[in-house]
N, C-alpha and C positions, 0 to 999 in steps of 0.2 A: 156818589158818582165813582166811575171806572179809573181806574189809576192806570195810565199809558207809560210803557216804555220804546226809545225809538235809540236805537244803537246802529250805527255809524262804522259801516267795515264788517266783515264775513272771515278775515282772520282766525285765526286760533281765539283771540283774547274776543270777541264779538262773541260765537255763542257760549261759550267758557262765562264770561258776563251776564247774558239771559238765564245761562241754568243756573247760575249762582243769585240772579234776581228772583228768579219764577221759583228756587224752593226759600225763600225767605220773607216772598206773597205771594201765593199758588194764586190767587187770584188776578194779578197782573197782567193786564194785555202788552205785550214782545214783540215790536216791526222789528226785523234787521235789514237795515239796507247796504246790501251789495253792489259796487260798479261792473265787476268779473262773474263772467259765467259758475261760479263755482263759488260754496259756502262750506267752509272749514267742520268739521264734525271728527265725534268721539264714539264707537260705539260701546 
């Protein structure tokens, strides 16, 4: 069974949490939901 993670909020903490979760479980399916037009990211 595929595990899924939904993150509410695309500020600095949302993508950071997604990256950490993906490092810990590469097969995780992650969805980030953001109300505004932009999602924070760092290259």
